[in-house]
C-alpha positions in Angstrom: 121.6 113.5 15.1 118.9 116.1 14.7 115.7 115.2 12.9 112.4 116.7 12.0 110.3 116.6 15.2 107.1 116.5 13.1 108.2 113.5 10.9 106.6 110.8 13.1 103.2 112.5 13.1 103.5 113.2 9.4 104.2 109.6 8.7 101.2 108.5 10.7 99.0 111.0 8.8 100.3 109.7 5.5 99.7 106.1 6.6 96.1 106.9 7.7 95.4 108.6 4.3 96.8 105.5 2.5 94.7 103.2 4.6 91.6 105.3 4.1 92.2 105.1 0.4 92.9 101.4 0.2 89.9 100.2 2.3 87.3 101.5 -0.1 89.2 100.0 -3.0 89.4 96.6 -1.2 85.6 96.7 -0.5 85.0 97.7 -4.1 87.1 94.8 -5.4 85.1 92.4 -3.2 81.7 93.8 -4.3 82.6 93.8 -8.0 83.7 90.1 -8.0 82.2 88.0 -10.7 78.6 87.1 -9.8 77.6 83.5 -8.8 74.8 81.8 -10.8 72.7 79.6 -8.5 70.7 77.1 -10.6 67.4 76.0 -9.2 66.2 73.0 -11.3 62.5 73.6 -10.6 60.0 76.4 -11.3 60.1 79.7 -9.5 57.8 80.0 -6.4 58.1 76.3 -5.3 59.8 75.2 -2.0 63.2 74.6 -3.6 63.1 78.1 -5.1 62.1 79.7 -1.8 64.9 78.0 0.1 67.4 78.8 -2.6 66.5 82.5 -2.6 66.5 82.8 1.2 70.0 81.2 1.6 71.4 83.0 -1.5 70.4 86.4 -0.2 72.2 85.9 3.1 75.3 84.3 1.4 75.5 87.2 -1.1 75.6 89.7 1.8 78.4 87.8 3.7 80.4 87.0 0.6 80.1 90.5 -0.8 79.2 88.9 -4.1 76.1 89.0 -6.2 74.2 85.7 -6.5 71.8 85.4 -9.5 69.1 82.8 -9.2 68.3 80.9 -12.5 65.4 78.5 -12.7 65.9 75.7 -15.2 63.2 73.1 -14.6 62.5 69.9 -16.5 63.0 66.1 -16.4 62.6 65.9 -12.6 65.4 68.5 -12.1 67.9 66.8 -14.4 68.1 69.7 -17.0 69.3 72.3 -14.5 71.5 69.8 -12.7 73.2 68.8 -15.9 74.0 72.5 -16.7 75.8 72.8 -13.4 77.5 69.4 -13.8 79.0 70.5 -17.1 79.9 74.1 -15.9 83.4 75.3 -15.3 84.6 74.3 -11.8 85.3 77.9 -10.7 82.8 78.3 -7.9 80.7 80.7 -10.0 78.0 78.2 -11.0 76.2 76.3 -8.2 73.2 74.1 -7.8 70.5 73.6 -5.2 69.9 69.9 -5.6 67.1 67.8 -4.1 66.5 64.1 -3.4 65.6 63.7 -7.1 69.2 64.2 -7.9 70.0 60.8 -6.2 67.0 59.0 -7.7 67.0 60.3 -11.3 69.9 58.1 -12.4 67.7 55.1 -11.8 64.8 56.7 -13.8 66.3 58.7 -16.6 69.2 58.4 -19.0 71.4 61.3 -17.8 74.2 63.1 -19.5 76.1 63.2 -16.2 76.7 61.3 -13.0 75.5 63.3 -10.0 78.0 61.7 -7.6 81.0 62.0 -9.9 80.3 65.3 -11.7 78.9 67.3 -8.7 80.3 67.8 -5.2 78.5 68.8 -2.1 79.1 72.1 -0.4 76.5 72.1 2.3 73.3 70.4 3.3 70.6 73.1 3.5 67.4 71.5 4.9 65.3 68.4 5.2 61.5 68.0 5.5 60.3 64.7 6.8 57.4 62.6 5.4 54.4 62.0 7.7 51.7 59.4 7.4 48.4 61.2 7.3 44.8 60.1 7.7 41.5 62.0 7.9 40.4 63.3 11.3 37.5 60.9 11.4 39.6 57.9 10.3 39.2 54.7 12.3 43.0 54.4 12.4 44.0 56.1 15.6 47.6 54.9 15.6 50.1 53.6 13.1 49.6 50.0 14.4 45.9 50.4 13.8 46.5 51.3 10.2 49.1 48.5 9.6 46.8 45.9 11.2 44.0 46.8 8.8 46.3 46.8 5.8 47.7 43.4 6.9 44.2 42.0 7.2 43.4 42.9 3.6 46.7 43.2 1.6 46.3 45.3 -1.5 42.8 46.4 -0.5 43.6 49.8 0.7 44.4 52.7 -1.7 46.8 55.4 -0.7 49.0 58.0 -2.3 52.0 60.2 -1.9 53.6 63.5 -3.1 54.2 61.9 -6.5 55.6 58.7 -8.0 59.3 58.0 -7.2 59.5 60.8 -4.6 60.9 59.9 -1.2 57.3 59.9 0.1 56.4 57.2 -2.4 59.6 55.2 -2.0 59.4 55.5 1.8 55.8 54.2 1.7 57.0 51.1 -0.2 59.7 50.5 2.4 57.3 50.9 5.3 54.7 48.4 4.0 57.6 46.0 3.1 59.0 46.2 6.6 55.5 45.7 8.0 55.0 42.6 5.8 52.1 43.9 3.8 51.1 46.0 0.8 48.6 48.7 -0.2 47.8 50.1 -3.6 49.5 53.3 -4.6 47.5 55.8 -6.7 49.8 57.8 -8.9 49.4 61.6 -9.2 51.7 63.9 -11.2 52.1 66.2 -8.2 51.2 66.9 -4.7 48.5 69.5 -5.4 46.0 67.1 -7.0 46.9 64.3 -4.6 46.3 66.5 -1.6 42.9 67.7 -3.1 41.8 64.1 -3.6 43.0 63.0 -0.2 41.0 65.8 1.5 38.0 64.9 -0.7 38.1 61.3 0.6 39.3 59.6 -2.6 41.8 57.6 -0.6 42.3 57.2 3.2 46.1 57.2 3.7 48.6 59.8 2.5 52.4 59.9 2.7 53.3 63.6 2.5 55.5 66.3 4.0 54.1 68.8 6.5 53.7 72.0 4.5 50.8 71.1 2.2 48.7 69.7 5.0 49.6 72.1 7.8 46.5 74.4 7.2 44.2 71.3 7.2 45.8 70.0 10.4 45.1 73.3 12.0 41.5 73.2 10.8 41.1 69.7 12.3 40.6 67.9 9.0 43.6 65.6 9.1 45.9 63.8 11.6 49.5 62.6 11.3 50.0 59.1 12.7 53.7 59.0 12.5 56.8 60.5 11.0 59.0 58.5 8.7 62.3 59.1 10.5 64.3 57.6 13.3 63.2 60.2 15.8 60.5 62.7 16.3 60.7 65.9 14.2 61.1 69.2 15.9 58.5 70.5 13.3 55.8 68.3 15.0 57.3 67.0 18.2 54.0 65.4 19.3 54.0 63.0 16.4 55.7 59.7 17.1 58.5 58.2 15.0 57.8 54.9 13.2 60.7 53.5 15.3 58.5 53.9 18.4 56.3 51.1 17.0 59.1 48.7 16.4 59.8 49.6 12.8 63.3 50.4 11.5 64.2 54.0 10.7 63.4 54.6 7.0 64.5 58.3 7.0 62.2 59.4 4.2 63.2 63.1 4.3 63.3 65.1 1.1 66.3 67.4 1.2 68.0 70.3 -0.4 71.8 70.5 -0.8 74.1 73.1 -2.3 76.5 71.7 -4.9 79.3 72.7 -7.2 80.8 71.1 -10.3 83.4 68.4 -9.6 87.0 69.6 -9.4 86.0 73.0 -7.9 89.0 73.9 -5.8 88.9 72.8 -2.1 89.5 76.3 -0.8 86.5 77.5 -2.8 84.3 74.7 -1.5 85.4 75.5 2.0 84.7 79.2 1.6 81.2 78.6 0.2 80.5 76.1 2.9 81.4 78.6 5.6 79.1 81.2 4.1 76.3 78.7 3.6 76.6 77.8 7.3 76.4 81.5 8.3 73.2 81.8 6.2 71.7 78.7 7.9 72.4 80.3 11.3 70.5 83.4 10.4 67.3 83.9 12.3 65.6 85.3 9.2 66.6 82.3 7.0 65.6 79.8 9.7 62.2 81.5 10.2 61.5 81.3 6.4 62.5 77.7 6.1 60.6 76.6 9.3 57.5 78.2 7.8 57.8 75.7 5.0 58.2 72.9 7.5 61.9 72.5 6.7 64.2 71.3 9.4 67.2 73.6 8.9 70.6 72.0 8.7 73.9 73.4 10.0 75.6 72.8 6.6 77.9 70.0 7.6 81.4 69.2 6.2 81.4 68.9 2.4 83.1 65.5 2.4 80.6 64.1 4.9 77.7 65.4 2.9 79.1 63.8 -0.2 79.3 60.5 1.6 75.7 60.9 2.8 74.5 61.6 -0.7 76.1 58.4 -1.9 74.2 56.5 0.9 71.0 58.2 -0.2 71.5 57.1 -3.8 72.1 53.5 -2.9 69.2 53.4 -0.4 66.5 54.8 -2.7 68.0 53.3 -5.9 67.5 49.8 -4.4 63.8 50.5 -3.8 63.3 51.8 -7.4 65.0 48.7 -8.8 63.2 46.2 -6.5 59.8 47.6 -7.4 60.6 48.1 -11.1 59.6 51.8 -11.0 59.7 54.0 -14.0 59.6 57.7 -14.6 56.1 59.0 -15.0 
């Protein structure tokens, strides 16, 4: 049977033209997908906002989808969190939640249940709490500090990032484990507390690394220990409290990416994959490390949801035991 000797080549040429036509259309479809709204429940410019924007920028590039950051602060993060909890579970409204999401149910009357109405996508970062003293403090080690506090229970004043933060709750756990107590001075935020600590208003401060890093470099303050089960890669020369015979308290403020409950599992898995890619990015890691965040690898969504449940119970028990209220 005779045939057109040019037919195979012509068919290949037509296929190439079709492929060249379809590929841009495919890319266009991806790039014009509905945008994702990422809610940050705290003001712009703060650590949560910086982490969210760093991760979102990379995720937007790999997803081929626009991510719009919306700051909705108020009520310790509850206003923005509620908006996401009540949003459609379509993967287009997400939340960067913090540790306050797990403690707020014990402090506020919420319109949602964080553990039932939100589901974890990926853990983004943690930043451990350190125990700080002035550079000229007589306390050279954590045992020195605890011995002095034990000798005069309630005599020493101290402070933390703010009331009911993990720095505050962790300090209560620490003194409880050590069998003593000190008097916590309440500040509305880290800025004024840090200023007063540097000014000598109180001698002991429970705070994360970033606000005090410049003062550490200037030789004005010293970290005695980190409130975790092992040394932090952020300050590897600082011992863990477990090295002094205390249990691991794991006071580590964190940030986690979440979606409304009932968001389809394939959507959660896809977002988890792209969050993990963002967290592997050298640019993202550099930005987060500059804020003294220990960058996560994302983790499996189900495992992170279980971890959040543990965090809620752990810190909720401290709030209830000490009768703490929202400031």
